[in-house]
C-alpha positions in Angstrom: -11.5 5.3 14.4 -9.0 2.5 14.6 -6.9 1.9 11.4 -8.3 -1.5 10.7 -11.9 -0.1 10.9 -10.9 2.6 8.5 -9.6 0.0 6.1 -12.8 -2.0 6.3 -14.8 1.2 5.7 -12.7 2.2 2.7 -13.2 -1.2 1.0 -16.9 -1.2 1.9 -17.4 2.3 0.3 -15.0 2.1 -2.7 -13.8 -1.5 -2.9 -16.4 -2.6 -5.5 -15.1 0.1 -7.9 -13.6 -1.3 -11.1 -9.8 -1.7 -10.9 -8.7 0.7 -13.7 -9.3 -1.4 -16.8 -8.7 -4.8 -15.1 -11.3 -7.6 -14.8 -11.4 -7.3 -11.0 -12.6 -4.8 -8.5 -10.3 -2.7 -6.2 -11.2 -5.0 -3.3 -10.7 -8.2 -5.2 -7.3 -7.0 -6.4 -6.2 -6.0 -2.9 -7.3 -9.3 -1.3 -5.7 -11.4 -4.0 -2.4 -9.5 -3.6 -2.5 -10.1 0.2 -3.4 -13.7 -0.3 -0.4 -14.2 -2.6 1.9 -12.6 0.0 0.4 -15.0 2.6 1.0 -18.0 0.3 4.7 -17.0 0.1 4.8 -16.7 3.9 5.8 -13.1 3.7 6.1 -11.2 7.0 3.0 -9.3 8.2 4.5 -6.0 7.1 4.6 -7.2 3.5 1.2 -8.8 3.7 -0.2 -5.5 4.8 1.7 -3.6 2.1 0.3 -6.0 -0.4 -3.2 -5.5 0.9 -2.9 -1.8 0.8 -0.5 -1.2 -2.0 -3.2 0.5 -4.1 -5.0 2.3 -1.2 -4.1 5.5 -2.9 -6.7 4.8 -5.5 -9.3 4.7 -2.7 -8.2 7.9 -1.0 -7.2 10.3 -3.8 -10.7 10.6 -5.2 -9.7 10.5 -8.9 -12.0 8.8 -11.5 -11.5 5.3 -12.7 -10.6 6.4 -16.3 -7.8 8.7 -15.1 -5.2 6.9 -17.3 -7.5 7.2 -20.3 -7.3 11.0 -19.8 -3.5 10.9 -20.0 -3.0 11.6 -16.3 -0.9 9.7 -13.8 -2.8 9.8 -10.6 0.3 9.1 -8.5 -1.6 6.7 -6.4 1.5 5.3 -4.8 2.3 8.8 -3.3 -1.3 9.3 -2.1 -1.2 5.8 -0.5 2.1 6.3 1.2 1.0 9.7 2.6 -2.2 8.1 4.0 -0.4 5.1 5.4 2.4 7.0 7.0 0.0 8.1 9.8 -0.5 4.5 10.9 2.5 2.4 9.8 6.3 2.5 9.6 8.5 2.3 6.6 8.4 -1.5 6.4 4.8 -1.0 5.1 4.9 2.4 3.6 8.1 2.1 1.6 7.1 -0.9 -0.5 3.8 0.9 -1.2 5.6 4.0 -2.3 8.0 2.1 -4.4 5.8 -0.4 -6.1 5.3 1.7 -9.2 9.0 2.3 -9.5 9.4 -1.5 -9.1 7.4 -2.0 -12.2 9.6 0.4 -14.1 12.6 -1.4 -12.7 11.4 -4.9 -13.7 10.7 -3.7 -17.2 14.5 -3.0 -17.5 16.0 -5.9 -15.7 13.6 -8.7 -16.7 13.2 -9.1 -20.5 10.0 -11.1 -20.2 8.3 -8.8 -17.7 7.3 -5.9 -20.0 5.7 -8.3 -22.5 3.7 -9.9 -19.7 2.0 -6.7 -18.5 -1.7 -6.4 -18.9 -2.9 -3.7 -21.4 -4.0 -1.5 -18.5 -0.7 -1.8 -16.7 1.2 -1.1 -19.9 -0.9 2.0 -20.5 -0.2 3.3 -17.0 3.5 2.5 -17.4 3.8 5.1 -20.2 2.3 7.7 -17.9 4.5 6.7 -15.0 7.7 7.4 -17.0 8.3 4.1 -18.8 11.1 1.6 -18.1 14.0 2.8 -16.1 17.3 3.5 -17.7 20.2 1.3 -16.6 21.4 4.1 -14.3 17.9 4.5 -12.8 17.7 0.8 -12.2 21.0 0.7 -10.4 19.9 3.7 -8.3 16.6 1.9 -7.4 18.6 -1.1 -6.1 20.1 1.2 -3.5 16.8 1.7 -1.8 16.6 -0.2 1.5 13.2 -1.6 0.6 13.7 -2.3 -3.1 13.5 -6.1 -2.8 10.3 -5.8 -0.8 8.9 -3.4 -3.4 9.7 -5.9 -6.1 7.9 -8.6 -4.2 4.8 -6.5 -3.8 4.9 -5.6 -7.5 5.0 -9.3 -8.5 1.9 -10.0 -6.4 0.3 -6.9 -7.8 0.7 -8.2 -11.3 -0.7 -11.6 -10.5 -3.7 -10.3 -8.5 -6.1 -9.9 -11.4 -8.0 -13.2 -11.6 -11.8 -12.8 -12.0 -13.8 -14.9 -9.5 -10.9 -16.1 -7.4 -12.0 -17.0 -3.9 -9.7 -15.7 -1.3 -10.0 -14.7 2.4 -11.9 -11.5 3.1 -10.5 -8.3 4.7 -11.2 -9.5 8.3 -8.6 -12.3 7.7 -5.9 -9.6 7.9 -7.0 -7.9 11.1 -4.1 -9.5 13.1 -1.5 -8.5 10.5 -2.7 -4.9 10.5 -2.8 -4.7 14.3 0.6 -6.2 14.6 2.3 -3.8 12.2 0.5 -0.5 12.9 2.3 2.2 14.9 1.8 2.0 18.7 -1.0 4.3 19.9 0.3 7.6 21.1 0.6 8.0 24.8 -2.6 9.4 26.3 -2.4 13.0 27.4 -1.5 13.5 31.0 -4.4 15.1 32.9 -3.1 18.1 34.9 -3.2 17.5 38.6 -4.7 20.1 41.0 -1.8 22.0 42.6 -1.3 20.9 46.2 -1.5 23.8 48.6 1.6 24.2 50.6 1.1 24.4 54.4 3.3 25.6 57.2 3.9 21.9 58.2 5.7 21.4 54.9 8.5 23.7 56.0 9.2 21.8 59.2 
């Protein structure tokens, strides 16, 4: 199944699930994040990363109240592992780093921590809390740290109940333009050509 069709199927099956203590569903959250990326004229790779930054929640199979049980589901790692089969690092790295971007922003932006939703603040504690100054500096050495911070900002704003935004189909072209090229089709073995005496002349 093509990757875009898999994305549509994931949202159809699990997108209406509640988004971990927030007033929107998984699908609403994803579509709002992608829409915010579009509004900022982000490149297609970041639009797709915004759309799929929480796809790990849809593929890891853990319950909605996982944070209430004191467990970090590591959805960013699950999402990155799933996406790596279909996209390059320009999509997968911002997804992998978007949780670390939250920890980073809590350290470098004094107003960021106080602005987190209660659910996001709860998960922050499970994810390791704000970075130390040294961890923040190390994070800034990642090639995609700026992109991860942008995705994080959209993530935090994409929690508006009832907001009308384009549906998943709107992002088909962005997904198709950023996915990995199809693998070369296997070469069909040719029937060996029988050598004749004429070939030696």
